[in-house]
N, C-alpha and C positions, 0 to 999 in steps of 0.2 A: 793778154798768158804771158807771164817770160817765163821761160824756160833758163836752166843753167845746171855743170854741175851739184851744183849745191842744191838747186829743185827744181820748185813748180811754184809760181807766184798765182792765182784768178783773182779782179778784178774785176765788181758787177758793181757800176755806179747807178745812182738809180737821179731823177731831175723831182721829185717831191719834194714833201715838208720835214726830210732828213731825222736823225735822231737823237733828239738832245745828249752832250755829251753826257749827265750825270746821269742817261738812262743803257748807254750804251753796253753796259757788262749785264746787266740786269736780262737784255732781250734776251741773252744765252739761257736762260732758265727756263727749263718748263712749266706752260700755259702761261710765260709774262705776256702781256702786250703791252708796245709801247703806249704815251700818253699822246703820242702823231697818229696813230694808225689811223686809218680811213676806210679798212675795210676791213669783214668777217675774217676769224682767220680760229683756229687754236692756241696759236702761239707758241705752235712747237717745230719748227718748218728752220731756226737758226737755231732751237736748242740743237737737234738732229746732226744736223752743218756744225755743231764744235763739237758735237761729241764724236765722229765721224773725223773727224782731223783730227782730236786728242789720239781718236785710237791707231791711226797710223800713224802717227809722230808730227805731224801737222797744227796751226794754229786757227783759229776766226779772228778776224779783230773786224769792229766799224770806225771807218772814219770817215773826215770833211770829202763829198765828190764835186770832185769841178765844174758838176751837170749843177750844184747849188744843194743837191738829197745826198746821201749815204751814198759810203762807198762799203762793201763786203770785201778785205782782204783774206783770201783763202792762201795760207797759204803750207805747202806740201815740201817734203825734204825728197833731193835725189837719193837712185838707189848707193844703197850702201855698197863697202866693199865688195867683189867678186860674184855680185848679184847682175846681171846681163839688164 
């Protein structure tokens, strides 16, 4: 977690097989499961993360993890002027 007046960045890393670059945008769509998915699931988790990030003015993106798998980067803006 990195925090500054500009906002907060949260990185979540894994060391699995990763998500291929050409699928990274698609996994944020509801019910989409990547071709490298090794566990059961509904394909809703990352869609909900992206939706909530957007509602609050942030973004969610996938990158290559230094652990060898995938990194989820969640970026949220800092408080606006006059907020506590």
